PyMOL Python script that loads the backbone (N, CA, C, O; Angstrom):
from pymol import cmd

cmd.read_pdbstr("""\
ATOM      1  N   MET A   1     159.310  52.418  60.098  1.00  0.00           N
ATOM      2  CA  MET A   1     157.811  53.206  60.186  1.00  0.00           C
ATOM      3  C   MET A   1     157.966  54.791  61.216  1.00  0.00           C
ATOM      4  O   MET A   1     157.898  55.994  60.967  1.00  0.00           O
ATOM      5  N   GLU A   2     158.205  53.940  62.455  1.00  0.00           N
ATOM      6  CA  GLU A   2     158.416  54.810  63.579  1.00  0.00           C
ATOM      7  C   GLU A   2     159.248  56.142  63.456  1.00  0.00           C
ATOM      8  O   GLU A   2     158.960  57.255  63.897  1.00  0.00           O
ATOM      9  N   ASN A   3     160.273  55.770  62.795  1.00  0.00           N
ATOM     10  CA  ASN A   3     160.974  56.537  62.198  1.00  0.00           C
ATOM     11  C   ASN A   3     161.108  57.855  61.738  1.00  0.00           C
ATOM     12  O   ASN A   3     161.785  58.854  61.980  1.00  0.00           O
ATOM     13  N   LYS A   4     159.774  57.307  60.615  1.00  0.00           N
ATOM     14  CA  LYS A   4     159.312  58.316  59.246  1.00  0.00           C
ATOM     15  C   LYS A   4     158.714  59.083  60.286  1.00  0.00           C
ATOM     16  O   LYS A   4     159.318  60.142  60.454  1.00  0.00           O
ATOM     17  N   ASP A   5     157.411  58.866  61.297  1.00  0.00           N
ATOM     18  CA  ASP A   5     156.659  58.955  62.422  1.00  0.00           C
ATOM     19  C   ASP A   5     157.374  59.963  63.084  1.00  0.00           C
ATOM     20  O   ASP A   5     157.079  61.143  62.891  1.00  0.00           O
ATOM     21  N   THR A   6     158.308  59.626  63.866  1.00  0.00           N
ATOM     22  CA  THR A   6     159.296  60.532  64.815  1.00  0.00           C
ATOM     23  C   THR A   6     159.659  61.847  63.607  1.00  0.00           C
ATOM     24  O   THR A   6     159.903  62.886  64.221  1.00  0.00           O
ATOM     25  N   HIS A   7     159.713  61.962  62.661  1.00  0.00           N
ATOM     26  CA  HIS A   7     160.726  62.520  61.716  1.00  0.00           C
ATOM     27  C   HIS A   7     159.588  63.580  61.585  1.00  0.00           C
ATOM     28  O   HIS A   7     159.774  64.791  61.699  1.00  0.00           O
ATOM     29  N   ARG A   8     158.520  63.049  61.361  1.00  0.00           N
ATOM     30  CA  ARG A   8     157.215  63.554  60.708  1.00  0.00           C
ATOM     31  C   ARG A   8     156.539  64.878  61.769  1.00  0.00           C
ATOM     32  O   ARG A   8     156.185  66.020  61.474  1.00  0.00           O
ATOM     33  N   ALA A   9     156.555  63.951  63.433  1.00  0.00           N
ATOM     34  CA  ALA A   9     156.255  65.101  64.292  1.00  0.00           C
ATOM     35  C   ALA A   9     156.893  65.804  64.455  1.00  0.00           C
ATOM     36  O   ALA A   9     156.484  66.964  64.498  1.00  0.00           O
ATOM     37  N   ASP A  10     158.500  65.462  64.670  1.00  0.00           N
ATOM     38  CA  ASP A  10     159.634  66.752  64.440  1.00  0.00           C
ATOM     39  C   ASP A  10     159.406  67.961  63.878  1.00  0.00           C
ATOM     40  O   ASP A  10     159.316  69.074  64.396  1.00  0.00           O
ATOM     41  N   ALA A  11     159.319  67.585  62.690  1.00  0.00           N
ATOM     42  CA  ALA A  11     158.946  68.630  61.454  1.00  0.00           C
ATOM     43  C   ALA A  11     158.305  69.851  62.201  1.00  0.00           C
ATOM     44  O   ALA A  11     158.644  70.985  62.540  1.00  0.00           O
ATOM     45  N   ILE A  12     156.993  68.880  62.301  1.00  0.00           N
ATOM     46  CA  ILE A  12     155.953  69.558  62.895  1.00  0.00           C
ATOM     47  C   ILE A  12     155.636  70.708  64.192  1.00  0.00           C
ATOM     48  O   ILE A  12     154.915  71.669  64.460  1.00  0.00           O
ATOM     49  N   LYS A  13     156.588  69.964  64.690  1.00  0.00           N
ATOM     50  CA  LYS A  13     156.868  70.617  66.130  1.00  0.00           C
ATOM     51  C   LYS A  13     157.781  71.800  65.673  1.00  0.00           C
ATOM     52  O   LYS A  13     157.528  72.835  66.289  1.00  0.00           O
ATOM     53  N   ASP A  14     158.678  71.897  64.842  1.00  0.00           N
ATOM     54  CA  ASP A  14     159.665  72.699  65.004  1.00  0.00           C
ATOM     55  C   ASP A  14     158.907  74.057  63.876  1.00  0.00           C
ATOM     56  O   ASP A  14     159.246  75.233  64.012  1.00  0.00           O
ATOM     57  N   ILE A  15     157.984  73.655  62.930  1.00  0.00           N
ATOM     58  CA  ILE A  15     157.120  74.901  62.281  1.00  0.00           C
ATOM     59  C   ILE A  15     155.861  75.459  63.478  1.00  0.00           C
ATOM     60  O   ILE A  15     155.321  76.556  63.337  1.00  0.00           O
ATOM     61  N   LEU A  16     155.645  74.868  64.205  1.00  0.00           N
ATOM     62  CA  LEU A  16     155.072  75.507  65.708  1.00  0.00           C
ATOM     63  C   LEU A  16     155.696  76.348  66.186  1.00  0.00           C
ATOM     64  O   LEU A  16     155.391  77.535  66.073  1.00  0.00           O
ATOM     65  N   ARG A  17     157.115  75.753  67.082  1.00  0.00           N
ATOM     66  CA  ARG A  17     157.360  76.087  67.756  1.00  0.00           C
ATOM     67  C   ARG A  17     157.892  77.700  67.208  1.00  0.00           C
ATOM     68  O   ARG A  17     157.769  78.727  67.876  1.00  0.00           O
ATOM     69  N   ASP A  18     158.492  77.609  65.853  1.00  0.00           N
ATOM     70  CA  ASP A  18     158.954  78.739  65.240  1.00  0.00           C
ATOM     71  C   ASP A  18     157.471  79.873  64.804  1.00  0.00           C
ATOM     72  O   ASP A  18     157.638  81.057  64.509  1.00  0.00           O
ATOM     73  N   PHE A  19     156.912  79.599  64.824  1.00  0.00           N
ATOM     74  CA  PHE A  19     155.582  80.599  64.823  1.00  0.00           C
ATOM     75  C   PHE A  19     155.109  81.055  66.569  1.00  0.00           C
ATOM     76  O   PHE A  19     154.934  82.213  66.949  1.00  0.00           O
ATOM     77  N   ILE A  20     154.988  79.921  67.352  1.00  0.00           N
ATOM     78  CA  ILE A  20     154.883  80.353  68.543  1.00  0.00           C
ATOM     79  C   ILE A  20     155.843  81.384  69.310  1.00  0.00           C
ATOM     80  O   ILE A  20     155.675  82.518  69.760  1.00  0.00           O
ATOM     81  N   THR A  21     156.603  80.755  69.276  1.00  0.00           N
ATOM     82  CA  THR A  21     157.952  81.360  69.310  1.00  0.00           C
ATOM     83  C   THR A  21     158.162  83.612  68.779  1.00  0.00           C
ATOM     84  O   THR A  21     158.519  84.615  69.396  1.00  0.00           O
ATOM     85  N   GLU A  22     157.791  83.379  67.697  1.00  0.00           N
ATOM     86  CA  GLU A  22     157.902  84.587  66.779  1.00  0.00           C
ATOM     87  C   GLU A  22     156.679  85.574  66.611  1.00  0.00           C
ATOM     88  O   GLU A  22     156.699  86.775  66.345  1.00  0.00           O
ATOM     89  N   ARG A  23     155.362  84.539  66.893  1.00  0.00           N
ATOM     90  CA  ARG A  23     154.741  85.474  66.876  1.00  0.00           C
ATOM     91  C   ARG A  23     153.895  85.773  68.860  1.00  0.00           C
ATOM     92  O   ARG A  23     152.999  86.588  69.080  1.00  0.00           O
ATOM     93  N   PHE A  24     154.342  85.138  69.607  1.00  0.00           N
ATOM     94  CA  PHE A  24     153.787  85.438  70.694  1.00  0.00           C
ATOM     95  C   PHE A  24     154.697  85.138  72.234  1.00  0.00           C
ATOM     96  O   PHE A  24     154.314  85.024  73.398  1.00  0.00           O
ATOM     97  N   LEU A  25     156.065  85.081  71.587  1.00  0.00           N
ATOM     98  CA  LEU A  25     156.968  85.030  73.055  1.00  0.00           C
ATOM     99  C   LEU A  25     157.512  86.098  73.092  1.00  0.00           C
ATOM    100  O   LEU A  25     158.465  86.143  73.870  1.00  0.00           O
ATOM    101  N   ILE A  26     157.181  87.405  72.308  1.00  0.00           N
ATOM    102  CA  ILE A  26     157.547  88.572  72.144  1.00  0.00           C
ATOM    103  C   ILE A  26     156.415  89.758  73.032  1.00  0.00           C
ATOM    104  O   ILE A  26     156.167  90.927  72.737  1.00  0.00           O
ATOM    105  N   PHE A  27     156.087  89.230  73.758  1.00  0.00           N
ATOM    106  CA  PHE A  27     154.792  89.290  74.565  1.00  0.00           C
ATOM    107  C   PHE A  27     154.982  88.410  76.112  1.00  0.00           C
ATOM    108  O   PHE A  27     154.200  88.490  77.059  1.00  0.00           O
ATOM    109  N   SER A  28     156.056  87.696  76.062  1.00  0.00           N
ATOM    110  CA  SER A  28     155.516  87.085  77.129  1.00  0.00           C
ATOM    111  C   SER A  28     157.357  87.543  78.135  1.00  0.00           C
ATOM    112  O   SER A  28     158.383  87.997  77.629  1.00  0.00           O
ATOM    113  N   SER A  29     157.086  87.170  79.619  1.00  0.00           N
ATOM    114  CA  SER A  29     158.091  86.831  79.600  1.00  0.00           C
ATOM    115  C   SER A  29     159.377  85.828  79.415  1.00  0.00           C
ATOM    116  O   SER A  29     160.565  85.924  79.723  1.00  0.00           O
ATOM    117  N   LEU A  30     158.676  84.935  78.842  1.00  0.00           N
ATOM    118  CA  LEU A  30     160.038  83.931  78.854  1.00  0.00           C
ATOM    119  C   LEU A  30     160.282  84.294  77.238  1.00  0.00           C
ATOM    120  O   LEU A  30     159.689  85.080  76.500  1.00  0.00           O
ATOM    121  N   ASP A  31     161.492  83.320  76.980  1.00  0.00           N
ATOM    122  CA  ASP A  31     162.389  83.624  76.003  1.00  0.00           C
ATOM    123  C   ASP A  31     162.195  81.738  75.124  1.00  0.00           C
ATOM    124  O   ASP A  31     162.230  81.595  73.902  1.00  0.00           O
ATOM    125  N   SER A  32     162.066  80.923  75.815  1.00  0.00           N
ATOM    126  CA  SER A  32     161.633  79.465  75.428  1.00  0.00           C
ATOM    127  C   SER A  32     160.402  78.737  76.125  1.00  0.00           C
ATOM    128  O   SER A  32     160.023  79.332  77.134  1.00  0.00           O
ATOM    129  N   PHE A  33     159.761  77.692  75.841  1.00  0.00           N
ATOM    130  CA  PHE A  33     159.147  76.886  76.433  1.00  0.00           C
ATOM    131  C   PHE A  33     159.266  75.757  76.165  1.00  0.00           C
ATOM    132  O   PHE A  33     159.589  75.490  75.008  1.00  0.00           O
ATOM    133  N   GLU A  34     159.005  74.433  77.339  1.00  0.00           N
ATOM    134  CA  GLU A  34     158.888  73.227  76.422  1.00  0.00           C
ATOM    135  C   GLU A  34     158.118  73.276  75.850  1.00  0.00           C
ATOM    136  O   GLU A  34     157.324  74.165  75.542  1.00  0.00           O
ATOM    137  N   GLU A  35     158.378  71.241  75.364  1.00  0.00           N
ATOM    138  CA  GLU A  35     156.829  71.245  74.385  1.00  0.00           C
ATOM    139  C   GLU A  35     156.062  70.943  75.359  1.00  0.00           C
ATOM    140  O   GLU A  35     154.952  71.302  74.967  1.00  0.00           O
ATOM    141  N   THR A  36     155.922  70.387  76.669  1.00  0.00           N
ATOM    142  CA  THR A  36     154.939  69.989  77.570  1.00  0.00           C
ATOM    143  C   THR A  36     153.856  71.138  78.655  1.00  0.00           C
ATOM    144  O   THR A  36     152.763  71.010  79.206  1.00  0.00           O
ATOM    145  N   ASN A  37     154.676  72.014  78.573  1.00  0.00           N
ATOM    146  CA  ASN A  37     154.444  73.302  78.851  1.00  0.00           C
ATOM    147  C   ASN A  37     152.886  74.121  78.807  1.00  0.00           C
ATOM    148  O   ASN A  37     152.920  75.079  78.035  1.00  0.00           O
ATOM    149  N   SER A  38     152.212  74.018  79.149  1.00  0.00           N
ATOM    150  CA  SER A  38     151.091  75.065  79.336  1.00  0.00           C
ATOM    151  C   SER A  38     150.851  76.546  78.706  1.00  0.00           C
ATOM    152  O   SER A  38     150.933  77.642  79.259  1.00  0.00           O
ATOM    153  N   PHE A  39     150.550  76.233  77.459  1.00  0.00           N
ATOM    154  CA  PHE A  39     150.334  77.967  77.116  1.00  0.00           C
ATOM    155  C   PHE A  39     149.750  78.483  77.744  1.00  0.00           C
ATOM    156  O   PHE A  39     150.427  79.306  78.360  1.00  0.00           O
ATOM    157  N   MET A  40     148.103  78.512  78.166  1.00  0.00           N
ATOM    158  CA  MET A  40     147.625  79.238  79.061  1.00  0.00           C
ATOM    159  C   MET A  40     148.568  79.428  80.396  1.00  0.00           C
ATOM    160  O   MET A  40     148.813  80.592  80.715  1.00  0.00           O
ATOM    161  N   GLU A  41     149.074  78.444  81.138  1.00  0.00           N
ATOM    162  CA  GLU A  41     149.582  78.477  82.393  1.00  0.00           C
ATOM    163  C   GLU A  41     150.435  79.251  82.146  1.00  0.00           C
ATOM    164  O   GLU A  41     150.432  80.389  82.615  1.00  0.00           O
ATOM    165  N   LYS A  42     151.073  78.937  81.594  1.00  0.00           N
ATOM    166  CA  LYS A  42     152.600  80.064  81.542  1.00  0.00           C
ATOM    167  C   LYS A  42     152.362  81.127  80.683  1.00  0.00           C
ATOM    168  O   LYS A  42     153.372  81.502  80.088  1.00  0.00           O
ATOM    169  N   GLY A  43     151.541  81.609  80.484  1.00  0.00           N
ATOM    170  CA  GLY A  43     151.302  83.081  79.728  1.00  0.00           C
ATOM    171  C   GLY A  43     151.507  82.873  78.550  1.00  0.00           C
ATOM    172  O   GLY A  43     151.134  83.970  78.134  1.00  0.00           O
ATOM    173  N   ILE A  44     151.908  82.150  77.365  1.00  0.00           N
ATOM    174  CA  ILE A  44     152.230  82.130  75.977  1.00  0.00           C
ATOM    175  C   ILE A  44     151.244  82.749  75.343  1.00  0.00           C
ATOM    176  O   ILE A  44     151.492  83.800  74.751  1.00  0.00           O
ATOM    177  N   ILE A  45     150.350  82.377  75.349  1.00  0.00           N
ATOM    178  CA  ILE A  45     149.129  82.356  74.742  1.00  0.00           C
ATOM    179  C   ILE A  45     148.123  82.954  75.035  1.00  0.00           C
ATOM    180  O   ILE A  45     147.615  82.186  75.851  1.00  0.00           O
ATOM    181  N   ASP A  46     147.227  84.100  74.913  1.00  0.00           N
ATOM    182  CA  ASP A  46     146.361  84.183  75.424  1.00  0.00           C
ATOM    183  C   ASP A  46     145.265  83.841  74.945  1.00  0.00           C
ATOM    184  O   ASP A  46     145.482  82.771  74.378  1.00  0.00           O
ATOM    185  N   SER A  47     143.843  84.205  74.795  1.00  0.00           N
ATOM    186  CA  SER A  47     142.617  83.454  74.004  1.00  0.00           C
ATOM    187  C   SER A  47     142.579  84.205  71.916  1.00  0.00           C
ATOM    188  O   SER A  47     142.446  83.678  70.812  1.00  0.00           O
ATOM    189  N   THR A  48     142.796  85.707  72.466  1.00  0.00           N
ATOM    190  CA  THR A  48     143.064  85.830  71.029  1.00  0.00           C
ATOM    191  C   THR A  48     143.808  85.084  70.467  1.00  0.00           C
ATOM    192  O   THR A  48     143.334  84.542  69.469  1.00  0.00           O
ATOM    193  N   GLY A  49     145.558  84.662  70.925  1.00  0.00           N
ATOM    194  CA  GLY A  49     146.160  84.593  70.653  1.00  0.00           C
ATOM    195  C   GLY A  49     146.058  82.872  70.040  1.00  0.00           C
ATOM    196  O   GLY A  49     146.662  82.612  68.999  1.00  0.00           O
ATOM    197  N   VAL A  50     145.220  81.703  70.798  1.00  0.00           N
ATOM    198  CA  VAL A  50     144.861  80.901  69.951  1.00  0.00           C
ATOM    199  C   VAL A  50     143.886  80.596  68.985  1.00  0.00           C
ATOM    200  O   VAL A  50     143.678  79.484  68.500  1.00  0.00           O
ATOM    201  N   LEU A  51     143.179  81.863  68.680  1.00  0.00           N
ATOM    202  CA  LEU A  51     141.996  81.945  67.206  1.00  0.00           C
ATOM    203  C   LEU A  51     143.680  82.217  66.370  1.00  0.00           C
ATOM    204  O   LEU A  51     144.066  81.389  65.546  1.00  0.00           O
ATOM    205  N   GLU A  52     144.094  82.811  66.540  1.00  0.00           N
ATOM    206  CA  GLU A  52     145.518  83.128  65.791  1.00  0.00           C
ATOM    207  C   GLU A  52     146.558  82.426  65.162  1.00  0.00           C
ATOM    208  O   GLU A  52     147.159  82.649  64.111  1.00  0.00           O
ATOM    209  N   LEU A  53     146.691  81.225  66.292  1.00  0.00           N
ATOM    210  CA  LEU A  53     146.940  79.563  66.169  1.00  0.00           C
ATOM    211  C   LEU A  53     146.401  79.141  65.170  1.00  0.00           C
ATOM    212  O   LEU A  53     146.930  79.067  64.061  1.00  0.00           O
ATOM    213  N   LEU A  54     144.976  78.730  65.539  1.00  0.00           N
ATOM    214  CA  LEU A  54     144.188  78.277  64.941  1.00  0.00           C
ATOM    215  C   LEU A  54     144.131  78.276  63.578  1.00  0.00           C
ATOM    216  O   LEU A  54     144.008  77.265  62.886  1.00  0.00           O
ATOM    217  N   GLU A  55     144.247  79.751  63.062  1.00  0.00           N
ATOM    218  CA  GLU A  55     144.053  79.770  61.646  1.00  0.00           C
ATOM    219  C   GLU A  55     145.899  79.482  60.759  1.00  0.00           C
ATOM    220  O   GLU A  55     146.339  79.270  59.629  1.00  0.00           O
ATOM    221  N   PHE A  56     146.385  79.647  62.072  1.00  0.00           N
ATOM    222  CA  PHE A  56     147.917  78.770  61.014  1.00  0.00           C
ATOM    223  C   PHE A  56     147.630  77.605  60.782  1.00  0.00           C
ATOM    224  O   PHE A  56     147.203  77.137  59.727  1.00  0.00           O
ATOM    225  N   ILE A  57     147.855  77.066  61.786  1.00  0.00           N
ATOM    226  CA  ILE A  57     147.492  75.357  62.109  1.00  0.00           C
ATOM    227  C   ILE A  57     146.130  75.314  60.637  1.00  0.00           C
ATOM    228  O   ILE A  57     146.347  74.314  59.953  1.00  0.00           O
ATOM    229  N   GLU A  58     145.493  75.742  60.356  1.00  0.00           N
ATOM    230  CA  GLU A  58     144.337  74.956  59.158  1.00  0.00           C
ATOM    231  C   GLU A  58     144.988  75.876  58.140  1.00  0.00           C
ATOM    232  O   GLU A  58     145.020  75.161  57.138  1.00  0.00           O
ATOM    233  N   GLU A  59     145.569  77.140  57.784  1.00  0.00           N
ATOM    234  CA  GLU A  59     146.148  76.977  56.381  1.00  0.00           C
ATOM    235  C   GLU A  59     147.665  76.542  56.303  1.00  0.00           C
ATOM    236  O   GLU A  59     148.116  76.407  55.165  1.00  0.00           O
ATOM    237  N   LYS A  60     148.685  76.255  57.599  1.00  0.00           N
ATOM    238  CA  LYS A  60     149.613  75.368  57.141  1.00  0.00           C
ATOM    239  C   LYS A  60     149.378  74.063  56.742  1.00  0.00           C
ATOM    240  O   LYS A  60     149.903  73.590  55.734  1.00  0.00           O
ATOM    241  N   PHE A  61     148.515  73.361  57.571  1.00  0.00           N
ATOM    242  CA  PHE A  61     148.684  71.643  57.425  1.00  0.00           C
ATOM    243  C   PHE A  61     147.722  71.308  57.002  1.00  0.00           C
ATOM    244  O   PHE A  61     147.604  70.089  57.126  1.00  0.00           O
ATOM    245  N   GLY A  62     146.624  71.924  56.369  1.00  0.00           N
ATOM    246  CA  GLY A  62     145.218  72.213  55.351  1.00  0.00           C
ATOM    247  C   GLY A  62     144.532  71.283  56.449  1.00  0.00           C
ATOM    248  O   GLY A  62     144.863  70.099  56.506  1.00  0.00           O
ATOM    249  N   ILE A  63     143.827  71.670  57.094  1.00  0.00           N
ATOM    250  CA  ILE A  63     143.052  70.480  57.974  1.00  0.00           C
ATOM    251  C   ILE A  63     142.029  71.707  58.693  1.00  0.00           C
ATOM    252  O   ILE A  63     142.451  72.863  58.714  1.00  0.00           O
ATOM    253  N   LYS A  64     140.717  71.392  59.253  1.00  0.00           N
ATOM    254  CA  LYS A  64     139.396  71.862  59.276  1.00  0.00           C
ATOM    255  C   LYS A  64     139.335  71.668  60.740  1.00  0.00           C
ATOM    256  O   LYS A  64     138.866  70.626  61.199  1.00  0.00           O
ATOM    257  N   ILE A  65     140.007  73.087  61.876  1.00  0.00           N
ATOM    258  CA  ILE A  65     139.837  72.180  63.117  1.00  0.00           C
ATOM    259  C   ILE A  65     137.774  72.522  63.583  1.00  0.00           C
ATOM    260  O   ILE A  65     137.275  73.633  63.761  1.00  0.00           O
ATOM    261  N   GLU A  66     137.217  71.490  63.638  1.00  0.00           N
ATOM    262  CA  GLU A  66     136.185  71.737  64.152  1.00  0.00           C
ATOM    263  C   GLU A  66     136.110  72.480  65.507  1.00  0.00           C
ATOM    264  O   GLU A  66     136.959  72.169  66.342  1.00  0.00           O
ATOM    265  N   ASP A  67     135.004  73.622  65.891  1.00  0.00           N
ATOM    266  CA  ASP A  67     134.835  74.056  67.385  1.00  0.00           C
ATOM    267  C   ASP A  67     134.837  73.255  68.562  1.00  0.00           C
ATOM    268  O   ASP A  67     135.103  73.542  69.729  1.00  0.00           O
ATOM    269  N   GLU A  68     134.403  71.943  67.894  1.00  0.00           N
ATOM    270  CA  GLU A  68     133.980  71.139  69.402  1.00  0.00           C
ATOM    271  C   GLU A  68     135.716  70.514  69.374  1.00  0.00           C
ATOM    272  O   GLU A  68     135.948  69.942  70.440  1.00  0.00           O
ATOM    273  N   GLU A  69     136.487  70.508  68.769  1.00  0.00           N
ATOM    274  CA  GLU A  69     137.988  70.287  68.657  1.00  0.00           C
ATOM    275  C   GLU A  69     139.133  71.048  69.176  1.00  0.00           C
ATOM    276  O   GLU A  69     140.320  70.719  69.162  1.00  0.00           O
ATOM    277  N   VAL A  70     138.400  72.495  69.800  1.00  0.00           N
ATOM    278  CA  VAL A  70     139.305  73.543  70.757  1.00  0.00           C
ATOM    279  C   VAL A  70     138.775  73.042  71.833  1.00  0.00           C
ATOM    280  O   VAL A  70     137.594  73.219  72.129  1.00  0.00           O
ATOM    281  N   ILE A  71     139.858  72.150  72.747  1.00  0.00           N
ATOM    282  CA  ILE A  71     140.168  71.700  74.327  1.00  0.00           C
ATOM    283  C   ILE A  71     141.054  71.754  74.431  1.00  0.00           C
ATOM    284  O   ILE A  71     141.789  71.867  73.451  1.00  0.00           O
ATOM    285  N   PRO A  72     141.555  71.704  75.770  1.00  0.00           N
ATOM    286  CA  PRO A  72     143.032  71.808  76.035  1.00  0.00           C
ATOM    287  C   PRO A  72     143.022  70.532  75.890  1.00  0.00           C
ATOM    288  O   PRO A  72     142.061  70.282  76.617  1.00  0.00           O
ATOM    289  N   ASP A  73     143.370  69.515  75.494  1.00  0.00           N
ATOM    290  CA  ASP A  73     143.855  68.100  75.737  1.00  0.00           C
ATOM    291  C   ASP A  73     144.321  68.452  74.072  1.00  0.00           C
ATOM    292  O   ASP A  73     145.190  67.688  73.653  1.00  0.00           O
ATOM    293  N   ASN A  74     143.910  69.362  73.230  1.00  0.00           N
ATOM    294  CA  ASN A  74     144.451  69.488  71.640  1.00  0.00           C
ATOM    295  C   ASN A  74     145.200  70.578  71.603  1.00  0.00           C
ATOM    296  O   ASN A  74     146.213  70.746  70.924  1.00  0.00           O
ATOM    297  N   PHE A  75     144.436  71.701  72.716  1.00  0.00           N
ATOM    298  CA  PHE A  75     145.403  73.100  71.811  1.00  0.00           C
ATOM    299  C   PHE A  75     146.418  73.442  73.092  1.00  0.00           C
ATOM    300  O   PHE A  75     147.477  73.974  72.760  1.00  0.00           O
ATOM    301  N   ASP A  76     146.259  73.250  74.219  1.00  0.00           N
ATOM    302  CA  ASP A  76     147.004  74.064  75.421  1.00  0.00           C
ATOM    303  C   ASP A  76     149.023  73.623  75.841  1.00  0.00           C
ATOM    304  O   ASP A  76     149.607  73.806  76.910  1.00  0.00           O
ATOM    305  N   SER A  77     149.615  72.998  74.454  1.00  0.00           N
ATOM    306  CA  SER A  77     151.030  72.966  74.725  1.00  0.00           C
ATOM    307  C   SER A  77     151.447  72.562  73.094  1.00  0.00           C
ATOM    308  O   SER A  77     150.707  72.650  72.114  1.00  0.00           O
ATOM    309  N   LEU A  78     152.515  72.209  73.126  1.00  0.00           N
ATOM    310  CA  LEU A  78     153.108  72.256  72.103  1.00  0.00           C
ATOM    311  C   LEU A  78     153.108  70.393  72.040  1.00  0.00           C
ATOM    312  O   LEU A  78     152.501  69.773  71.167  1.00  0.00           O
ATOM    313  N   GLN A  79     153.678  69.929  72.822  1.00  0.00           N
ATOM    314  CA  GLN A  79     153.210  68.058  72.592  1.00  0.00           C
ATOM    315  C   GLN A  79     151.519  67.629  72.333  1.00  0.00           C
ATOM    316  O   GLN A  79     151.250  66.611  71.695  1.00  0.00           O
ATOM    317  N   LYS A  80     150.718  68.287  72.752  1.00  0.00           N
ATOM    318  CA  LYS A  80     149.525  68.027  72.941  1.00  0.00           C
ATOM    319  C   LYS A  80     149.264  68.561  71.327  1.00  0.00           C
ATOM    320  O   LYS A  80     148.552  67.647  70.910  1.00  0.00           O
ATOM    321  N   LEU A  81     149.420  69.439  70.277  1.00  0.00           N
ATOM    322  CA  LEU A  81     149.407  70.252  69.000  1.00  0.00           C
ATOM    323  C   LEU A  81     149.554  69.375  67.994  1.00  0.00           C
ATOM    324  O   LEU A  81     148.916  68.880  67.064  1.00  0.00           O
ATOM    325  N   VAL A  82     151.000  69.344  68.684  1.00  0.00           N
ATOM    326  CA  VAL A  82     151.445  67.965  67.221  1.00  0.00           C
ATOM    327  C   VAL A  82     150.856  66.531  67.378  1.00  0.00           C
ATOM    328  O   VAL A  82     150.771  65.723  66.454  1.00  0.00           O
ATOM    329  N   ASN A  83     150.472  66.323  68.627  1.00  0.00           N
ATOM    330  CA  ASN A  83     149.712  64.935  68.578  1.00  0.00           C
ATOM    331  C   ASN A  83     148.278  65.483  68.164  1.00  0.00           C
ATOM    332  O   ASN A  83     147.439  64.684  67.748  1.00  0.00           O
ATOM    333  N   TYR A  84     148.074  66.435  68.241  1.00  0.00           N
ATOM    334  CA  TYR A  84     146.451  66.482  67.635  1.00  0.00           C
ATOM    335  C   TYR A  84     146.175  66.712  66.232  1.00  0.00           C
ATOM    336  O   TYR A  84     145.121  66.319  65.732  1.00  0.00           O
ATOM    337  N   ILE A  85     147.330  67.514  65.369  1.00  0.00           N
ATOM    338  CA  ILE A  85     147.270  67.623  64.054  1.00  0.00           C
ATOM    339  C   ILE A  85     148.097  66.315  63.185  1.00  0.00           C
ATOM    340  O   ILE A  85     147.893  66.045  62.001  1.00  0.00           O
ATOM    341  N   LEU A  86     149.044  65.620  64.078  1.00  0.00           N
ATOM    342  CA  LEU A  86     148.924  63.951  63.672  1.00  0.00           C
ATOM    343  C   LEU A  86     147.798  62.989  63.495  1.00  0.00           C
ATOM    344  O   LEU A  86     147.724  62.118  62.628  1.00  0.00           O
ATOM    345  N   ARG A  87     146.658  63.346  64.722  1.00  0.00           N
ATOM    346  CA  ARG A  87     145.861  62.793  64.370  1.00  0.00           C
ATOM    347  C   ARG A  87     144.936  63.237  62.720  1.00  0.00           C
ATOM    348  O   ARG A  87     144.740  62.443  61.800  1.00  0.00           O
ATOM    349  N   LYS A  88     144.580  64.443  62.751  1.00  0.00           N
ATOM    350  CA  LYS A  88     144.449  64.815  61.775  1.00  0.00           C
ATOM    351  C   LYS A  88     144.280  64.896  60.407  1.00  0.00           C
ATOM    352  O   LYS A  88     143.477  65.349  59.591  1.00  0.00           O
ATOM    353  N   LEU A  89     145.335  64.290  60.451  1.00  0.00           N
ATOM    354  CA  LEU A  89     146.558  64.025  59.096  1.00  0.00           C
ATOM    355  C   LEU A  89     146.377  62.938  58.925  1.00  0.00           C
ATOM    356  O   LEU A  89     146.485  62.592  57.749  1.00  0.00           O
ATOM    357  N   GLY A  90     146.048  61.939  59.855  1.00  0.00           N
ATOM    358  CA  GLY A  90     145.845  60.501  59.958  1.00  0.00           C
ATOM    359  C   GLY A  90     146.960  59.063  59.925  1.00  0.00           C
ATOM    360  O   GLY A  90     147.134  57.934  59.466  1.00  0.00           O
ATOM    361  N   TYR A  91     147.622  60.358  60.987  1.00  0.00           N
ATOM    362  CA  TYR A  91     149.286  59.955  60.891  1.00  0.00           C
ATOM    363  C   TYR A  91     149.265  58.645  62.288  1.00  0.00           C
ATOM    364  O   TYR A  91     149.814  57.561  62.092  1.00  0.00           O
ATOM    365  N   ALA A  92     148.576  58.955  63.617  1.00  0.00           N
ATOM    366  CA  ALA A  92     148.535  58.903  64.630  1.00  0.00           C
ATOM    367  C   ALA A  92     146.962  58.339  64.705  1.00  0.00           C
ATOM    368  O   ALA A  92     145.974  58.748  64.096  1.00  0.00           O
ATOM    369  N   GLY A  93     147.106  57.107  65.804  1.00  0.00           N
ATOM    370  CA  GLY A  93     146.340  56.970  66.508  1.00  0.00           C
ATOM    371  C   GLY A  93     145.410  57.957  67.265  1.00  0.00           C
ATOM    372  O   GLY A  93     144.573  57.530  68.060  1.00  0.00           O
TER     373      GLY A  93
END
""", "prot")
cmd.dss("prot")
cmd.show_as("cartoon", "prot")
cmd.util.cbc("prot")
cmd.orient("prot")
C-alpha cells in the first residue's frame, strides 16, 4: 500500500513541478527548485501566480479548494502542495 501511495505522490509531484517550472521559473532567476523550497521566499510564485496555480490544481485534480485552505501550510512548497492534494483526494491522513 505504501508503494502505491509513494507512486501517487511522485506522480502528483511531477505534474506540479512541470507546471510550476513551465509557468513560473521563466520569470525567476532559478533554474530549478527543491520540493521544500518556499515558493514565496524563493520568488518562484507571486500572489498572482498563486491564483493560477489554484486554478490548475482544481482543474487537473478535480478538487475544490476552499478559501480558508489557501494558507502557506498547504501551498508554499511543492511538498506541501502534494500533501494537501493527497489529503483532498482522500489518500493521506
